[in-house]
C-alpha positions, 0 to 999 in steps of 0.5 A, spaced: 500 500 500 503 506 497 503 512 502 505 519 501 507 525 506 504 531 506 507 537 509 504 542 513 503 548 508 501 543 502 494 544 500 489 538 500 487 535 494 479 537 492 474 532 492 473 533 484 480 531 483 480 525 487 473 523 484 477 523 477 481 517 479 480 510 479 476 508 486 481 502 487 487 507 486 483 511 491 483 506 496 490 504 496 492 512 497 489 513 504 488 520 507 494 524 509 495 525 516 496 532 518 499 530 525 504 524 523 509 525 529 503 526 534 500 519 534 501 513 530 494 509 529 493 502 530 487 498 530 484 497 537 480 490 535 483 484 532 481 481 525 474 478 525 472 482 531 468 487 527 465 486 520 471 487 515 467 492 510 465 496 516 472 496 519 475 498 512 471 504 511 472 506 519 479 506 517 478 511 512 473 515 516 479 515 522 484 518 517 479 523 515 477 525 522 485 526 523 486 530 517 480 535 519 484 535 526 482 537 533 478 544 531 473 548 533 467 543 532 470 538 537 472 543 542 464 546 542 462 539 542 467 538 548 462 543 552 455 541 549 457 534 551 459 535 557 452 538 559 450 530 559 456 529 564 453 535 568 446 532 568 448 525 570 452 528 576 446 533 578 440 529 578 442 523 582 446 527 587 440 531 588 436 525 590 441 525 596 441 532 597 434 533 598 433 527 602 433 529 609 428 535 608 423 531 604 423 525 609 422 531 614 416 533 610 412 527 608 414 522 613 416 517 608 422 512 608 428 515 605 430 510 600 424 510 596 426 517 592 433 514 590 429 507 588 424 511 584 430 515 580 434 509 579 428 505 576 428 511 571 435 511 570 435 504 568 429 505 563 433 511 560 439 507 559 436 501 556 431 506 551 436 511 549 443 507 549 440 502 544 436 507 540 442 511 538 445 505 534 438 504 531 435 511 530 442 515 530 445 520 535 442 526 534 435 526 537 437 522 543 443 527 544 438 533 544 432 530 548 435 527 554 436 534 557 430 536 555 426 531 559 430 532 565 429 539 565 422 539 564 420 534 569 426 536 574 422 543 574 415 540 575 418 536 581 419 542 585 412 543 585 410 536 588 404 536 593 406 529 596 411 524 596 408 519 590 408 525 585 415 527 587 418 520 586 414 519 580 417 525 577 424 523 579 423 517 575 421 521 569 427 525 570 431 519 571 429 516 564 432 523 561 438 523 565 439 515 564 441 516 556 446 522 557 452 518 559 451 513 554 449 517 548 454 523 549 460 519 550 458 515 543 457 522 540 464 525 542 468 519 541 465 519 534 468 526 532 474 526 535 481 524 532 484 518 536 490 523 538 485 526 542 481 520 545 483 522 552 479 528 552 473 523 553 476 522 560 477 529 562 470 530 560 468 528 567 470 535 569 463 536 568 461 531 572 465 534 578 462 541 576 455 539 576 456 536 583 460 542 585 454 547 583 448 542 585 452 543 592 453 550 592 446 551 591 443 546 596 448 549 601 444 556 602 437 554 600 436 547 604 440 550 610 436 556 611 429 554 608 428 547 611 425 545 617 429 545 624 432 538 625 429 537 631 422 539 629 417 534 630 412 537 624 414 540 618 410 544 613 411 546 606 411 553 608 417 552 613 421 547 608 421 550 601 429 550 600 429 543 597 423 545 592 427 552 590 433 547 589 429 543 584 426 549 581 433 552 580 436 546 577 431 544 573 431 551 570 438 550 569 438 544 565 433 547 560 438 552 559 443 547 557 438 544 553 437 550 549 444 551 548 445 544 545 439 545 541 439 552 538 446 554 539 450 548 536 448 544 530 450 536 532 451 533 525 449 525 525 455 521 527 459 519 520 461 512 523 453 511 525 452 513 517 457 508 514 454 503 519 447 504 516 450 504 509 449 511 508 456 513 505 454 519 501 451 522 508 457 520 512 462 524 507 457 530 507 458 530 514 466 530 514 466 536 509 461 540 513 465 539 519 472 541 516 469 547 513 466 549 520 474 548 522 476 552 517 479 546 513 478 542 507 477 534 507 479 530 501 474 524 503 470 522 497 464 517 497 469 513 492 474 512 497 469 509 502 466 504 497 473 502 494 475 500 501 469 496 503 469 493 496 476 490 497 474 488 504 468 484 502 472 481 496 477 479 501 472 476 506 469 473 500 475 469 498 477 467 506 470 465 507 468 461 500 464 463 495 457 464 497 458 464 504 460 472 505 455 476 510 453 483 510 453 485 517 452 493 516 445 495 520 440 497 515 434 498 519 430 502 524 427 496 527 430 494 533 434 487 533 439 483 537 444 484 531 448 490 535 448 486 542 450 479 538 456 484 535 459 485 541 460 478 543 462 476 536 469 473 538 471 470 544 476 476 546 470 481 544 465 477 548 470 477 554 471 484 554 464 486 554 462 481 559 467 484 564 465 491 563 458 489 564 460 486 571 465 492 573 459 497 572 454 492 575 459 492 581 461 499 582 454 501 580 451 497 587 457 500 591 457 507 589 449 508 589 449 504 596 454 510 599 453 516 594 445 516 595 445 516 602 452 520 603 448 526 606 444 522 610 450 518 613 454 525 614 448 528 618 447 522 622 455 520 623 456 528 625 450 527 630 455 523 634 460 528 633 455 534 636 455 537 629 449 535 625 446 541 622 444 542 615 449 547 614 455 543 616 452 537 612 452 541 605 458 545 606 462 538 606 458 536 600 461 543 597 468 541 599 467 534 596 464 537 589 470 541 589 475 535 589 472 532 583 475 538 578 482 537 579 481 529 579 478 529 572 485 533 570 489 528 573 485 522 570 486 525 563 494 525 564 494 518 567 490 515 562 496 517 557 502 514 561 506 508 558 505 502 561 499 504 565 494 507 560 486 506 562 486 499 565 492 501 570 489 508 572 482 504 573 485 499 577 489 504 581 484 509 582 478 503 584 483 500 589 484 507 592 477 509 592 476 502 596 481 504 601 479 511 603 472 508 604 475 503 609 479 509 612 473 513 613 470 508 618 476 510 623 474 517 624 472 520 630 471 527 629 467 530 623 473 533 620 477 527 620 470 524 616 471 529 611 478 528 610 477 521 608 471 523 604 475 528 600 480 522 599 475 518 597 472 523 592 478 525 589 480 517 587 473 516 585 472 521 580 478 519 577 475 512 577 469 514 574 472 519 569 476 513 566 470 508 567 466 512 562 471 513 557 474 506 557 467 503 556 465 506 549 472 506 547 472 498 547 466 498 543 466 498 535 462 505 533 456 502 530 455 498 536 457 503 541 450 506 543 448 498 545 455 497 549 454 503 553 447 501 554 449 494 556 454 497 561 449 503 564 443 497 564 448 493 569 450 499 573 442 502 574 440 495 575 444 494 581 443 502 583 435 499 584 438 494 588 442 498 593 436 502 596 433 496 597 439 493 601 439 500 605 432 499 607 434 493 611 441 496 613 443 500 619 445 506 616 448 509 623 453 503 622 459 502 618 456 496 614 454 500 607 461 503 607 465 496 608 460 493 603 462 499 598 469 499 599 470 491 598 466 491 592 470 497 589 477 494 590 474 488 587 472 491 581 479 495 580 482 488 580 477 486 575 479 492 570 486 489 570 483 483 566 480 487 560 483 485 554 483 491 550 488 497 552 485 503 548 491 508 549 495 509 543 490 506 538 483 509 535 477 506 537 473 505 530 
């Protein structure tokens, strides 16, 4: 296969010039890489793990995205995709932030609100993540935030607990699609040299936690019933309602920015997976123009690459035995799920990720959902159980996540550590800090250990949210994200049920969570794919 080096000042060839060449010759002259010194692309998946025709076309798309480079479009996408991380952080956290005043006002068991939210998150993860491989990425990307904002805003006016829990379930339905869809969207548009930014996107998760805690601190500490009150009326307990109004309105603003101020193109990889090569090429050219560059990609290049791969596949399989595995239907089938188990190595990777997500989902939900409740009750033993102290500590814990996201982005690119090593180390440290927190005898000591936990766990989540979509083929990425998200949401539903029968005034939930997270870190080392230095296609 012939190659050609392009200097930085050499103009790219126009599509018209390329179209004059024979299709086969085009396929044998890959797109030039404007950053040859920065990144040496290698296929992440072994031969046979991904449909040969799709893989051949994906390589051409990868070269086209590298030719465009990390430009204005991708940086704008970094911002608007980050809104999904923000929402995924805010709304599950809110269920914990409003837990104490809601329990005081409605006199209900504390676990039901978290249970309702997690049921919604589960439904959303299944619906939106699997759907984005069938209907495309654009509509799920644009409407998940809208659903969360509208129903989150409505939840603030709930007249009773049943209404509140029901609205939170619908909020969860919207939020559940954010991370699976948004991570797939972002990864589909960035060059392989910048895939590490998917890890740094977790900084939006930390910002969401910090913003929610900052807003909750004055509202709930000043506009809630006294902790010692035996009767709590709505008029005395408006803080949590104002919090939902504020965050619901904020989520709607973020949706409006996404929908009206940013034009999300459909994923070229999704389009190629559906056999829509011309549409994929048009998207690449529009993004190139937005970035102030030109692209030499043509439909003939994609067609020629696919034809050569199909011929090779036919020769290897024998005449009449070739299979076309590109998704060409808008009807849901098991195709995308089966594709994630196509080879033994890919099946092991998918299964292991599902297990890791399930374990961490159980451990973190058990701990995080009840952290304000635990802090309040543990601090009561230290003589410091006011709402002010509890939410002040939540603000501090939220702020810790911002630098940890940057550390995660740096660590995943380290040689011999990469994604897997960073995930294993951060999960181990997360569990250790949880265990250490049980030794605290003062409120400040408990806060200190929780700061360590927040730092390590934010790194863990940043890597986990990045490595999962990276090790799924792009045409099945939404489905893969959906399977892992489903696992964590199912166990997220189980966690409140466990808490119903657990004594939250003891360290039992902490011990269980710590042990599970450390175990998940050990499993991370068994993942067969390391995305560092490779392009996921």
